[in-house]
DSSP file (Angstrom, degrees, kcal/mol; ACC not computed):
  #  RESIDUE AA STRUCTURE BP1 BP2  ACC     N-H-->O    O-->H-N    N-H-->O    O-->H-N    TCO  KAPPA ALPHA  PHI   PSI    X-CA   Y-CA   Z-CA
    1    1 A X              0   0    0      0, 0.0     2,-0.3     0, 0.0    17,-0.2   0.000 360.0 360.0 360.0 137.2  101.7   75.4  127.7
    2    2 A X  E     -A   17   0A   0     15,-2.0    15,-3.1    13,-0.0     2,-0.4  -0.835 360.0-151.0-111.8 156.1   99.7   72.9  125.8
    3    3 A X  E     -A   16   0A   0     -2,-0.3     2,-0.3    13,-0.2    13,-0.2  -0.984   3.6-160.4-132.7 123.6   99.0   73.0  122.0
    4    4 A X  E     -A   15   0A   0     11,-2.2    11,-3.0    -2,-0.4     2,-0.4  -0.718   9.9-163.0 -95.3 151.8   96.0   71.6  120.3
    5    5 A X  E     +A   14   0A   0     -2,-0.3     2,-0.3     9,-0.2     9,-0.2  -0.999  14.3 163.8-138.5 135.3   96.1   70.9  116.6
    6    6 A X  E     -A   13   0A   0      7,-2.0     7,-3.6    -2,-0.4     2,-0.4  -0.948  28.4-128.6-141.0 163.3   93.3   70.3  114.1
    7    7 A X  E     +A   12   0A   0     -2,-0.3     2,-0.3     5,-0.2     5,-0.2  -0.930  24.1 174.2-114.0 139.3   92.9   70.3  110.4
    8    8 A X  E >  S-A   11   0A   0      3,-2.0     3,-1.8    -2,-0.4    -2,-0.0  -0.935  73.5 -13.4-145.2 120.8   90.2   72.3  108.5
    9    9 A X  T 3  S-     0   0    0     -2,-0.3     3,-0.1     1,-0.3    -2,-0.0   0.808 127.1 -56.5  59.7  30.4   90.0   72.5  104.8
   10   10 A X  T 3  S+     0   0    0      1,-0.2     2,-0.5    29,-0.0    -1,-0.3   0.492 114.6 116.6  81.0   2.8   93.5   71.1  104.5
   11   11 A X  E <   -A    8   0A   0     -3,-1.8    -3,-2.0    31,-0.1     2,-0.3  -0.911  64.8-130.4-107.3 125.1   95.0   73.8  106.7
   12   12 A X  E     -Ab   7  44A   0     31,-0.7    33,-2.5    -2,-0.5     2,-0.6  -0.559  18.8-156.0 -71.6 134.4   96.6   72.9  110.0
   13   13 A X  E     -Ab   6  45A   0     -7,-3.6    -7,-2.0    -2,-0.3     2,-0.5  -0.959   4.2-161.0-114.1 117.2   95.2   75.0  112.9
   14   14 A X  E     -Ab   5  46A   0     31,-2.9    33,-2.7    -2,-0.6     2,-0.5  -0.860   5.2-171.1-100.4 127.0   97.6   75.3  115.9
   15   15 A X  E     -A    4   0A   0    -11,-3.0   -11,-2.2    -2,-0.5    33,-0.1  -0.804   5.7-162.6-122.2  88.8   95.9   76.4  119.1
   16   16 A X  E     -A    3   0A   0     -2,-0.5    34,-0.6    31,-0.4     2,-0.5  -0.417   4.5-157.9 -67.4 146.8   98.5   77.2  121.8
   17   17 A X  E     +Ac   2  50A   0    -15,-3.1   -15,-2.0     2,-0.1     2,-0.3  -0.957  56.1  12.5-131.4 112.8   97.0   77.3  125.3
   18   18 A X  S    S-     0   0    0     32,-2.4    34,-0.4    -2,-0.5    35,-0.4  -0.806 105.1 -27.6 120.7-165.0   98.9   79.2  128.0
   19   19 A X        -     0   0    0     -2,-0.3     2,-1.2    32,-0.2    35,-0.2  -0.701  46.4-141.2 -91.1 138.3  101.8   81.6  127.9
   20   20 A X  B     +f   54   0B   0     33,-2.9    35,-2.0    -2,-0.4    38,-0.4  -0.704  56.3 126.3 -98.3  81.9  104.3   81.4  125.1
   21   21 A X    >   -     0   0    0     -2,-1.2     3,-1.7    33,-0.2     4,-0.3  -0.977  63.7 -22.8-138.2 149.4  107.4   82.1  127.1
   22   22 A X  T >> S+     0   0    0     -2,-0.3     3,-1.0     1,-0.3     4,-1.0  -0.231 130.0   1.9  57.1-128.5  110.8   80.4  127.7
   23   23 A X  H 3> S+     0   0    0      1,-0.3     4,-2.0     2,-0.2    -1,-0.3   0.775 126.6  65.9 -66.9 -26.1  110.8   76.7  126.9
   24   24 A X  H <> S+     0   0    0     -3,-1.7     4,-2.2     1,-0.2    -1,-0.3   0.849  97.8  56.1 -62.1 -32.2  107.1   76.8  125.8
   25   25 A X  H <> S+     0   0    0     -3,-1.0     4,-2.5    -4,-0.3    -1,-0.2   0.890 105.1  50.9 -66.5 -39.3  108.2   79.0  122.9
   26   26 A X  H  X S+     0   0    0     -4,-1.0     4,-2.3     2,-0.2    -2,-0.2   0.905 109.9  50.0 -63.9 -41.0  110.7   76.3  121.8
   27   27 A X  H  X S+     0   0    0     -4,-2.0     4,-2.2     2,-0.2    -2,-0.2   0.915 111.5  48.2 -62.6 -43.0  107.9   73.7  121.9
   28   28 A X  H  X S+     0   0    0     -4,-2.2     4,-3.0     2,-0.2     5,-0.2   0.907 109.0  53.9 -64.6 -41.3  105.6   75.9  119.9
   29   29 A X  H  X S+     0   0    0     -4,-2.5     4,-2.7     1,-0.2     5,-0.3   0.932 109.2  48.0 -58.9 -46.6  108.4   76.6  117.3
   30   30 A X  H  X S+     0   0    0     -4,-2.3     4,-2.2     1,-0.2    -1,-0.2   0.915 113.2  48.7 -59.9 -43.4  109.0   72.9  116.8
   31   31 A X  H  X S+     0   0    0     -4,-2.2     4,-2.0     2,-0.2    -2,-0.2   0.930 113.8  45.4 -62.8 -46.8  105.2   72.3  116.4
   32   32 A X  H  X S+     0   0    0     -4,-3.0     4,-2.5     2,-0.2    -2,-0.2   0.929 113.7  47.9 -65.4 -45.9  104.8   75.2  113.9
   33   33 A X  H  X S+     0   0    0     -4,-2.7     4,-2.3    -5,-0.2    -1,-0.2   0.899 111.8  50.5 -63.6 -40.2  107.8   74.2  111.8
   34   34 A X  H  X S+     0   0    0     -4,-2.2     4,-1.0    -5,-0.3    -1,-0.2   0.882 111.2  48.9 -66.0 -35.7  106.8   70.6  111.7
   35   35 A X  H  X S+     0   0    0     -4,-2.0     4,-0.7     2,-0.2    -2,-0.2   0.896 110.3  50.7 -69.1 -40.2  103.3   71.6  110.6
   36   36 A X  H >< S+     0   0    0     -4,-2.5     3,-0.8     1,-0.2     6,-0.2   0.922 114.1  44.6 -61.2 -43.6  104.7   73.9  107.9
   37   37 A X  H 3< S+     0   0    0     -4,-2.3    -1,-0.2     1,-0.2    -2,-0.2   0.677 107.1  60.9 -75.8 -16.9  106.9   71.0  106.6
   38   38 A X  H 3< S+     0   0    0     -4,-1.0     2,-0.3    -3,-0.2    -1,-0.2   0.583  96.2  68.4 -87.5 -10.5  104.0   68.5  106.8
   39   39 A X  S << S-     0   0    0     -3,-0.8     3,-0.1    -4,-0.7   -28,-0.0  -0.842  73.1-137.7-113.6 149.0  101.7   70.3  104.3
   40   40 A X  S    S+     0   0    0     -2,-0.3    -1,-0.1     1,-0.2    -4,-0.0   0.883 108.3  45.6 -66.4 -38.8  102.1   70.7  100.6
   41   41 A X  S    S-     0   0    0    -31,-0.2    -1,-0.2     2,-0.1    34,-0.2   0.646  97.6-140.4 -81.3 -14.1  100.9   74.4  100.8
   42   42 A X        +     0   0    0      1,-0.2    33,-0.4    -6,-0.2     2,-0.4   0.832  53.1 140.4  56.9  35.4  103.1   75.2  103.8
   43   43 A X        +     0   0    0     31,-0.2   -31,-0.7    -8,-0.1     2,-0.4  -0.893  27.3 179.9-110.2 140.6  100.3   77.2  105.3
   44   44 A X  E     -bd  12  76A   0     31,-1.9    33,-2.8    -2,-0.4     2,-0.5  -0.996  17.1-149.3-138.8 142.1   99.4   77.3  109.0
   45   45 A X  E     -bd  13  77A   0    -33,-2.5   -31,-2.9    -2,-0.4     2,-0.5  -0.950  11.5-157.6-110.3 131.1   96.8   79.1  111.0
   46   46 A X  E     -bd  14  78A   0     31,-2.9    33,-2.2    -2,-0.5     2,-0.7  -0.945   2.0-156.8-111.6 124.1   97.6   80.0  114.6
   47   47 A X  E     - d   0  79A   0    -33,-2.7     3,-0.4    -2,-0.5   -31,-0.4  -0.888   9.2-175.8-102.1 112.2   94.7   80.7  116.9
   48   48 A X    >   +     0   0    0     31,-2.7     3,-1.7    -2,-0.7    34,-0.3   0.130  46.1 118.9 -93.0  19.6   95.7   82.8  119.9
   49   49 A X  T 3  S+     0   0    0      1,-0.3    -1,-0.2    30,-0.1   -32,-0.1   0.806  82.7  36.5 -57.7 -31.7   92.4   82.7  121.7
   50   50 A X  B 3  S+c   17   0A   0    -34,-0.6   -32,-2.4    -3,-0.4     2,-0.5   0.063  95.7  98.4-113.1  24.3   93.9   81.0  124.8
   51   51 A X    <   +     0   0    0     -3,-1.7    31,-0.3   -34,-0.2   -32,-0.2  -0.952  35.2 167.0-113.7 129.1   97.2   82.8  124.9
   52   52 A X        +     0   0    0     -2,-0.5     2,-0.3   -34,-0.4   -33,-0.1   0.607  64.0  32.9-113.9 -18.5   97.6   85.8  127.2
   53   53 A X        +     0   0    0    -35,-0.4   -33,-2.9    31,-0.1     2,-0.3  -0.999  53.4 175.9-144.8 142.4  101.4   86.4  127.3
   54   54 A X  B     -f   20   0B   0     -2,-0.3   -33,-0.2   -35,-0.2     2,-0.2  -0.993  10.4-163.7-143.6 140.8  104.2   86.0  124.8
   55   55 A X     >  -     0   0    0    -35,-2.0     4,-2.3    -2,-0.3     5,-0.2  -0.455  45.7 -80.9-112.9-170.9  107.9   87.0  125.2
   56   56 A X  H  > S+     0   0    0      1,-0.2     4,-2.3     2,-0.2     5,-0.1   0.834 129.6  55.4 -64.1 -31.8  110.8   87.5  122.9
   57   57 A X  H  > S+     0   0    0      2,-0.2     4,-1.9     1,-0.2    -1,-0.2   0.898 107.9  49.9 -64.9 -39.2  111.4   83.7  122.7
   58   58 A X  H  > S+     0   0    0    -38,-0.4     4,-1.9     2,-0.2    -2,-0.2   0.903 109.9  49.5 -64.6 -42.2  107.7   83.4  121.6
   59   59 A X  H  X S+     0   0    0     -4,-2.3     4,-2.4     1,-0.2    -2,-0.2   0.898 109.0  53.5 -63.1 -39.1  108.2   86.0  118.9
   60   60 A X  H  X S+     0   0    0     -4,-2.3     4,-2.4     1,-0.2    -2,-0.2   0.879 106.0  53.0 -61.7 -38.3  111.3   84.2  117.8
   61   61 A X  H  X S+     0   0    0     -4,-1.9     4,-2.0     2,-0.2    -1,-0.2   0.904 109.9  48.0 -63.1 -41.7  109.3   81.0  117.4
   62   62 A X  H  X S+     0   0    0     -4,-1.9     4,-2.2     2,-0.2    -2,-0.2   0.903 111.6  49.6 -65.5 -41.5  106.7   82.8  115.3
   63   63 A X  H  X S+     0   0    0     -4,-2.4     4,-2.7     2,-0.2    -2,-0.2   0.898 108.8  52.9 -65.4 -40.1  109.4   84.4  113.1
   64   64 A X  H  X S+     0   0    0     -4,-2.4     4,-2.3     1,-0.2    -1,-0.2   0.914 110.2  47.8 -60.9 -42.7  111.1   81.0  112.6
   65   65 A X  H  X S+     0   0    0     -4,-2.0     4,-2.5     2,-0.2    -1,-0.2   0.901 111.4  51.4 -64.4 -40.1  107.8   79.5  111.5
   66   66 A X  H  X S+     0   0    0     -4,-2.2     4,-3.0     2,-0.2    -2,-0.2   0.931 110.2  48.5 -61.5 -46.3  107.3   82.4  109.1
   67   67 A X  H  X S+     0   0    0     -4,-2.7     4,-2.2     2,-0.2    -2,-0.2   0.916 112.2  48.9 -61.6 -43.9  110.8   82.0  107.6
   68   68 A X  H  X S+     0   0    0     -4,-2.3     4,-0.9     1,-0.2    -1,-0.2   0.923 114.4  45.4 -62.0 -44.4  110.2   78.2  107.1
   69   69 A X  H ><>S+     0   0    0     -4,-2.5     5,-4.0     1,-0.2     3,-0.6   0.910 111.1  52.9 -65.3 -42.5  106.8   78.9  105.5
   70   70 A X  H ><5S+     0   0    0     -4,-3.0     3,-1.7     1,-0.3    -1,-0.2   0.877 104.1  56.0 -62.3 -39.1  108.2   81.7  103.3
   71   71 A X  H 3<5S+     0   0    0     -4,-2.2    -1,-0.3     1,-0.3    -2,-0.2   0.788 111.7  43.9 -64.3 -26.7  111.0   79.4  102.0
   72   72 A X  T <<5S-     0   0    0     -4,-0.9    -1,-0.3    -3,-0.6    -2,-0.2   0.208 121.2-109.1-100.3  14.1  108.3   76.9  100.9
   73   73 A X  T < 5S+     0   0    0     -3,-1.7    43,-1.7     1,-0.2    -3,-0.2   0.807  77.9 133.2  61.3  32.3  106.2   79.7   99.4
   74   74 A X      < -     0   0    0     -5,-4.0     2,-0.3    41,-0.2   -31,-0.2  -0.300  46.5-130.3-100.9-172.7  103.7   79.2  102.3
   75   75 A X        -     0   0    0    -33,-0.4   -31,-1.9   -34,-0.2     2,-0.5  -0.965   1.1-141.8-142.1 154.3  101.9   81.6  104.6
   76   76 A X  E     -d   44   0A   0     21,-0.3    23,-2.3    -2,-0.3     2,-0.3  -0.984  21.0-170.0-118.6 122.8  101.2   82.0  108.3
   77   77 A X  E     -de  45  99A   0    -33,-2.8   -31,-2.9    -2,-0.5     2,-0.4  -0.835   2.1-161.6-109.9 151.1   97.8   83.3  109.4
   78   78 A X  E     +de  46 100A   0     21,-3.0    23,-2.1    -2,-0.3     2,-0.3  -0.980   8.3 179.5-133.0 146.4   96.7   84.4  112.9
   79   79 A X  E     +d   47   0A   0    -33,-2.2   -31,-2.7    -2,-0.4    23,-0.1  -0.945  59.9  25.5-138.2 161.3   93.3   84.8  114.5
   80   80 A X        +     0   0    0     21,-0.5     2,-0.6    -2,-0.3    -1,-0.1   0.869  69.3 174.4  55.8  45.8   92.0   85.9  117.9
   81   81 A X        -     0   0    0     -3,-0.1    -1,-0.2     4,-0.0   -32,-0.1  -0.734  24.0-135.1 -85.9 121.5   95.1   87.9  118.9
   82   82 A X     >  -     0   0    0     -2,-0.6     4,-2.7   -34,-0.3     5,-0.2  -0.222  23.8-102.8 -71.9 165.5   94.6   89.8  122.2
   83   83 A X  H  > S+     0   0    0      1,-0.2     4,-2.5     2,-0.2     5,-0.2   0.861 117.2  51.4 -58.9 -42.2   95.5   93.4  122.7
   84   84 A X  H  > S+     0   0    0      2,-0.2     4,-1.8     1,-0.2    -1,-0.2   0.920 114.2  42.8 -65.2 -43.3   98.7   92.8  124.7
   85   85 A X  H  > S+     0   0    0      2,-0.2     4,-2.5     1,-0.2     5,-0.2   0.910 113.2  52.8 -69.2 -41.2  100.1   90.4  122.1
   86   86 A X  H  X S+     0   0    0     -4,-2.7     4,-2.4     1,-0.2    -2,-0.2   0.922 108.6  50.7 -59.8 -43.9   99.0   92.6  119.2
   87   87 A X  H  X S+     0   0    0     -4,-2.5     4,-2.8     1,-0.2    -1,-0.2   0.902 110.4  49.3 -61.1 -41.3  100.8   95.6  120.8
   88   88 A X  H  X S+     0   0    0     -4,-1.8     4,-2.1     2,-0.2    -1,-0.2   0.913 111.5  48.3 -65.0 -42.4  104.0   93.6  121.3
   89   89 A X  H  <>S+     0   0    0     -4,-2.5     5,-2.2     2,-0.2     6,-0.8   0.884 113.9  47.6 -66.3 -37.6  103.9   92.4  117.7
   90   90 A X  H ><5S+     0   0    0     -4,-2.4     3,-1.4    -5,-0.2    -2,-0.2   0.940 112.2  48.5 -67.3 -47.4  103.3   96.0  116.4
   91   91 A X  H 3<5S+     0   0    0     -4,-2.8    -2,-0.2     1,-0.3    -1,-0.2   0.848 110.6  50.8 -63.0 -34.0  106.0   97.5  118.6
   92   92 A X  T 3<5S-     0   0    0     -4,-2.1    -1,-0.3    -5,-0.2    -2,-0.2   0.452 111.5-124.5 -83.7   1.1  108.5   94.8  117.4
   93   93 A X  T < 5S+     0   0    0     -3,-1.4     3,-0.3    -4,-0.2    -3,-0.2   0.761  79.0 118.6  63.4  29.0  107.6   95.7  113.8
   94   94 A X    >>< +     0   0    0     -5,-2.2     3,-1.8    -6,-0.2     4,-0.6   0.382  37.5 103.5 -99.5   2.1  106.6   92.1  113.0
   95   95 A X  G >4 S+     0   0    0     -6,-0.8     3,-0.6     1,-0.3    -1,-0.2   0.793  75.3  56.7 -57.8 -32.3  103.0   92.9  112.3
   96   96 A X  G 34 S+     0   0    0     -3,-0.3    -1,-0.3     1,-0.2    -2,-0.1   0.621  93.5  68.8 -78.2 -12.1  103.5   92.7  108.5
   97   97 A X  G <4 S+     0   0    0     -3,-1.8     2,-0.4     1,-0.0   -21,-0.3   0.822  96.0  56.9 -75.0 -29.8  104.8   89.1  108.6
   98   98 A X  S << S-     0   0    0     -4,-0.6     2,-0.5    -3,-0.6   -21,-0.2  -0.829  78.0-129.4-113.5 140.8  101.6   87.5  109.6
   99   99 A X  E     -e   77   0A   0    -23,-2.3   -21,-3.0    -2,-0.4     2,-0.4  -0.740  25.0-147.2 -86.7 128.0   98.2   87.6  107.9
  100  100 A X  E     -e   78   0A   0     -2,-0.5     2,-0.3   -23,-0.2   -21,-0.2  -0.788  16.3-174.7 -99.0 136.3   95.4   88.6  110.3
  101  101 A X        -     0   0    0    -23,-2.1   -21,-0.5    -2,-0.4     3,-0.1  -0.946  26.8-143.2-129.6 151.4   91.9   87.2  109.9
  102  102 A X  S    S+     0   0    0     -2,-0.3     2,-0.3   -23,-0.1   -22,-0.1   0.825  85.3  22.0 -80.3 -33.6   88.6   87.9  111.7
  103  103 A X  S  > S-     0   0    0      1,-0.1     4,-1.9   -24,-0.1     5,-0.1  -0.914  71.8-121.4-134.7 160.0   87.3   84.4  111.7
  104  104 A X  H  > S+     0   0    0     -2,-0.3     4,-2.7     1,-0.2     5,-0.2   0.896 113.9  53.7 -64.5 -41.0   88.7   80.9  111.4
  105  105 A X  H  > S+     0   0    0      1,-0.2     4,-2.3     2,-0.2    -1,-0.2   0.905 108.9  48.2 -62.5 -41.8   86.5   80.2  108.3
  106  106 A X  H  > S+     0   0    0      2,-0.2     4,-2.2     1,-0.2    -1,-0.2   0.896 112.8  49.3 -64.8 -39.8   87.9   83.3  106.5
  107  107 A X  H  X S+     0   0    0     -4,-1.9     4,-3.1     2,-0.2     5,-0.3   0.937 111.7  47.0 -65.4 -47.1   91.4   82.3  107.4
  108  108 A X  H  X S+     0   0    0     -4,-2.7     4,-2.2     1,-0.2    -2,-0.2   0.911 112.1  51.0 -62.4 -42.6   91.0   78.8  106.1
  109  109 A X  H  X S+     0   0    0     -4,-2.3     4,-0.8    -5,-0.2    -1,-0.2   0.924 115.5  41.8 -61.1 -44.5   89.3   79.9  102.9
  110  110 A X  H  X S+     0   0    0     -4,-2.2     4,-1.1     1,-0.2     3,-0.4   0.932 116.0  47.1 -69.9 -46.2   92.2   82.4  102.2
  111  111 A X  H  < S+     0   0    0     -4,-3.1    -1,-0.2     1,-0.2    -2,-0.2   0.823 114.7  46.4 -68.3 -30.7   95.0   80.1  103.2
  112  112 A X  H  < S+     0   0    0     -4,-2.2    -1,-0.2    -5,-0.3    -2,-0.2   0.659 101.9  68.3 -85.2 -14.1   93.7   77.2  101.2
  113  113 A X  H  < S-     0   0    0     -4,-0.8     2,-0.3    -3,-0.4    -2,-0.2   0.894 116.0 -26.1 -72.6 -40.4   93.0   79.3   98.1
  114  114 A X     <  -     0   0    0     -4,-1.1    -1,-0.2    -3,-0.0     3,-0.1  -0.954  62.0-106.6-161.3 175.4   96.6   80.0   97.2
  115  115 A X  S    S-     0   0    0     -2,-0.3   -41,-0.2     1,-0.3   -42,-0.1  -0.134  73.0 -22.5 -98.5-160.5  100.1   80.4   98.5
  116  116 A X              0   0    0    -43,-1.7    -1,-0.3     1,-0.2   -41,-0.1  -0.114 360.0 360.0 -52.0 133.2  102.2   83.5   99.0
  117  117 A X              0   0    0     -3,-0.1    -1,-0.2     0, 0.0    -2,-0.0   0.430 360.0 360.0 -92.2 360.0  101.1   86.5   96.9
């Protein structure tokens, strides 16, 4: 798995590419936690457009990033979540942890406007 990173409106956007399983999940966790800690607002947007599979390790990586952001009063936003990943997140009851947005622009506007509500 490769991960692209860009900044937009002061919000880091992490774009994993590939499957978030096994050791790739650990790599993503490190990337997300470092991005949360690198910003004053502790907000990160994750774009799942190029992710087709995620396992329990991947879910754990997302939860770790959420916990880190929450401790800093930050937020984690997600966009472009495919049906399979969405179903897994719903079944695991983690759906409420992450803010879902329809577009990147909407996510950046919301995440940069304020911190945790």
